[in-house]
N, C-alpha and C positions, 0 to 999 in steps of 0.2 A: 504494500500500500504506500502511496506517495503522501508525504506530509508537506503541507504548504505553510510557510512562515513568512509573514509580512512584517517588516520593520519600518516604522515611520517616525518622523520628527522634523527637526529644523537643522539646517546646516550648522556644523560645529558641535553637535551633540554626540558624535562618535557612532552614528548609525552604520556607516560604511565599514568601520573597524569591527563593530559587533557582528555584522553580517559576514565579514571575512573570517572571523573566528568560528562562527557557526558552520560555515562552509568547510573550513579546514577540519573541524571536528568530524563532520560527515566523511570527509576524505580519509581521515586517519582511522575511522571505523570501517573503511572499505565499502562505504555505501555509494550508490549512484546519486548524483546531485547536479543541479543547475542553479545558477545565481544570476540575478540581473539587478540593476539599480537605475534610478532616475534621480539625478542630482538637482535639477531645476536651478534656481538661483541660490544654491546652497551657501555660497560664500557671502551672501547678503542676508542670511537668516531665512532663506526660502525653504520650501518643502523638500525633503529628501525621503525617498522610498526605496527600499531594497526588498527583493523577493528571493527567498531561498527555498528550493523544492528538493526533497530527498527521499530516498527509499532504501531499505536494506535488501529488498528482494525483487524489485522490478525496475525497468528502465524509466528514466525521467526524460520526456521528450522535449519539453519546452521550459525555458527559465521563467516564463510569465505565469502567474497564478490566474486561473480563470475567474471571471467576475463571481463573487459570492462563494469562493471555495477555500479561502484561507482558514486553516485550522487554528492558528495561533497568530496573534498580532502583538508585537512589542511596540508600544506607542510611547515615545519619549516626551510627548507634549499632548495635552488633552484635545485641543482644537484639531490637531493633525489626526488624532485618533478618530474624532467625529467625522472628519472629511473622508477617512478611509474605511469606516465601519461597514459600508456596503460590500467591501471586498471580502469580508469574512462570512462564513456560513453561520446559520442560526445554531446556537449552542457552542460556537467557537470560544476559545479562551482568549481574553484580552488582558494584557498586563500594561497598565498605564501609569506613567509618572505624573503627579498632579501639578507640577510646576508649570506655570503658564509662561510662554514666550510670545508676546503679541506680534503678529505679522506687521509688515510695513504699513498696510492699509489702516490698521488700528493705531499704530504709532503716529501716523500723519493726521488722524482724526477722521478719515474718510469712512471708516467702519467702526463698529463697537464689538469688542470681544464678548462672545456669548457667556453669560453668567452660569448657564446650566449645562455646560459640556459634560461634566461627570454624571449628572442626573440623566441626561439623554443617553449616554453610553450604558449606564446601569439599566435603563429601560429598553435597551435594544434587542433583548433576547439572547445576548451573549453572556458568558461567564466573565465578568469584569472584576479584576483585582487591582487596587491601587497599590503601587510599589513606591515607597519613599526613597527612591534610588539616590537622588541628589543629597537628601538629608544624611543618608548613611555614608555617602562618599565624602561629605564634609566632615563627618565624625572621624573618618579615616585620614583626614588632612589632605585629601587629593580629590577635588571636585571632578576632575577628568575621568574618574573611575565610575561615575554614575552609569555609563553604558555597560560596564562590566557587572555592576550590581544587577541591572536589568537582565543581562545575559545569564547570570547565575540563577535568577528567579525562573527564567525560561527553561534552564537545563533540568530543573526538577520536574518539568512537564513533558520532557522529550526522552525517548528511549536510548539516546546515545550513551555509550559507556563512559564512565568518569575518566578513564585513562585517555580517551580520545579528546575530551574537553581539556584535560591538563596539557596534553601534547600540543593542541591547537593554540592554547593561550601562550605557551612557551615559544611556539613558532611564529606567532603573529604580533606579539607585543615586544616592545623594546626592553632589553634586559634590565635597565635601570628602573623601569616601572613595573617589573614583573611581580615582585613581592606584594606590593600594595594592591595590584590587580588580582592576584590569587586570593587575597583576603576579601576583597570586594566581591569576587565571584562566589566564594564560600558563604559570605553574609547574604548575598542575594538568593542563593539556593535555599538557605534556611528560612527565607521569607514566604515561600510558597508551600 
C-alpha cells in the first residue's frame, strides 16, 4: 500500500529539509518512494508544499498525491494547513503547529488572517493534533529544530523502522546540528 504524506508551511520553516529526511528514511528502509515539492515564493515567506509517497511492497508511480488522498499532513502553519486540507482524505491524520505566520497579503492589510483556522481544521473530518513544535524547539535552545520536532511526531504514525529514521537524520543534517536535532526528533515522537 502506498502512503501519501503532504508537508506544508511557509518558506524558511524547514519543510524541504523535513521532506528530504522522510524520503531518505524510506530509502534507507529499502522502500519505493517518490518526492516532489512546490516552492512558490518561499524565500519571501510564501507557501511551500512537499509530497512524499512511499510503499514497502508496491511501486510508486507518481510523486504527486492525488486530490483528497493524503494520509498524513504535516502543517507547519495553520492557514497553510487550511489551504491544503482538501488534499487529505477524510479520516487522515493532520499534525499542525499552531504558530501563525501571516502571509504578505495580511501583513500589507489587504486581507485578514482567519481567527478560526484551528477550529475549521478540527471540524474537517480529519484527525487533527496540535504539535507545539516551535515551543519545544525553543526549550531546546534551537528554534530551527521545530521541523525536526514535527518530523518526530510524524514518525510515531508511520511504519518506518527507527534505524532508518536515525540513519536519515545523520545523512541529511549537518553534523554540528545533529545532537540537538536527534533530541528534537525524540521529543516530537513522544508527543504523539
